[in-house]
C-alpha positions in Angstrom: -82.4 132.5 -92.8 -85.2 134.8 -91.9 -85.3 136.4 -88.6 -87.4 135.2 -86.0 -88.2 138.7 -84.2 -91.4 136.1 -83.3 -89.6 132.9 -81.0 -87.1 135.8 -80.0 -90.0 137.5 -78.4 -91.7 134.6 -77.0 -88.7 133.7 -75.2 -88.2 136.9 -73.5 -91.4 136.9 -72.3 -91.2 133.8 -70.9 -88.2 134.4 -68.9 -89.4 138.1 -67.5 -92.3 136.0 -66.7 -90.2 132.6 -64.8 -88.7 135.3 -63.4 -91.5 137.7 -61.8 -92.7 134.2 -60.8 -90.0 133.1 -59.2 -89.2 136.2 -57.4 -92.5 136.0 -56.2 -92.2 133.0 -54.8 -88.4 133.5 -53.5 -90.1 136.4 -51.4 -92.4 134.2 -49.0 -94.0 131.9 -50.2 -91.3 129.1 -49.5 -90.3 128.6 -46.6 -87.0 126.7 -46.2 -85.1 127.9 -43.1 -82.0 127.6 -45.2 -83.3 130.0 -47.9 -81.8 133.3 -47.2 -82.8 136.8 -48.2 -82.4 137.2 -52.1 -83.4 137.8 -55.4 -83.5 136.6 -59.1 -80.7 138.8 -61.6 -80.8 137.2 -64.3 -82.9 133.7 -66.4 -81.0 131.9 -69.0 -83.4 129.7 -71.3 -81.8 126.6 -73.7 -82.2 127.7 -77.1 -84.4 123.9 -77.2 -86.7 125.9 -74.1 -86.3 121.7 -72.1 -84.3 123.5 -69.3 -83.0 126.8 -67.8 -80.8 128.4 -65.4 -81.8 130.1 -62.5 -78.9 133.4 -61.4 -79.5 133.8 -57.6 -78.0 137.1 -55.8 -78.4 136.3 -51.9 -77.8 138.8 -49.1 -74.8 137.0 -46.8 -72.3 135.2 -46.5 -71.0 132.6 -48.0 -72.4 129.9 -46.2 -76.1 131.5 -46.8 -75.2 130.9 -50.2 -74.8 127.6 -50.2 -77.8 126.8 -47.6 -79.8 129.0 -50.3 -78.7 127.0 -52.9 -79.4 124.0 -51.2 -82.8 125.0 -50.5 -83.5 125.8 -53.8 -82.7 123.0 -55.5 -84.8 121.5 -53.4 -87.9 123.1 -53.6 -87.4 122.9 -57.9 -90.2 120.5 -58.1 -92.4 122.5 -56.2 -91.5 125.5 -57.8 -91.6 124.5 -61.5 -94.7 122.3 -60.3 -96.3 126.0 -59.0 -95.4 127.9 -62.7 -97.3 125.2 -64.4 -99.9 126.4 -62.6 -100.1 129.7 -62.4 -98.3 130.3 -66.8 -101.5 127.7 -67.7 -98.5 126.1 -69.8 -98.1 122.4 -70.5 -94.2 122.0 -69.9 -91.8 124.1 -67.7 -88.3 124.4 -68.7 -85.7 121.9 -65.7 -84.7 124.4 -63.8 -81.2 124.8 -62.0 -79.9 127.7 -60.0 -76.7 129.5 -59.5 -75.5 131.9 -57.3 -74.4 135.6 -59.1 -71.7 136.8 -57.5 -71.1 139.7 -59.9 -72.3 142.6 -57.6 -69.7 141.2 -55.3 -67.1 141.1 -57.5 -68.0 144.7 -59.1 -68.0 146.2 -55.8 -64.9 144.8 -55.2 -63.0 146.0 -58.2 -64.7 149.3 -57.5 -63.1 149.1 -54.6 -60.0 148.6 -55.8 -60.2 151.4 -58.2 -60.6 154.1 -56.4 -57.9 152.5 -54.4 -55.9 152.7 -57.6 -57.1 156.4 -57.4 -56.3 157.7 -54.4 -52.9 156.5 -54.6 -51.8 158.2 -58.2 -53.6 160.8 -56.8 -50.9 160.7 -53.4 -48.1 159.7 -55.9 -48.6 163.2 -58.7 -49.0 165.3 -55.7 -45.9 164.3 -54.3 -43.6 164.5 -57.6 -45.6 168.1 -58.3 -44.0 169.1 -55.2 -40.8 167.5 -55.4 -40.5 169.2 -59.1 -41.2 172.4 -57.1 -38.5 172.1 -55.2 -36.2 171.7 -57.6 
């Protein structure tokens, strides 16, 4: 089956535009007090283009994440309408939001790896010191 570069390119442009427009709305157009400072990390468009999932990274606690997710789910009708007008398209996919915790997980893994490296360095020093004494 031939490669469909035009379709993939179009999907990529649509995903980038969604991310840009939703980020602009998050930065100041949504006035819901439940929405904490956050940004869009990724937009995944379904193969048929009927739905998309927007991953959001929230600055704050898990309570802030839950409240932000609730506020965004409430505002998704407004967001779809604004995207329809801004992109001048007839159909806008159904939007669902999800919290992206990958940054927090990566920072925790880096912290744990750093601890392991320090522990290994201490063990090497101890084994070298005991080898020198013998």
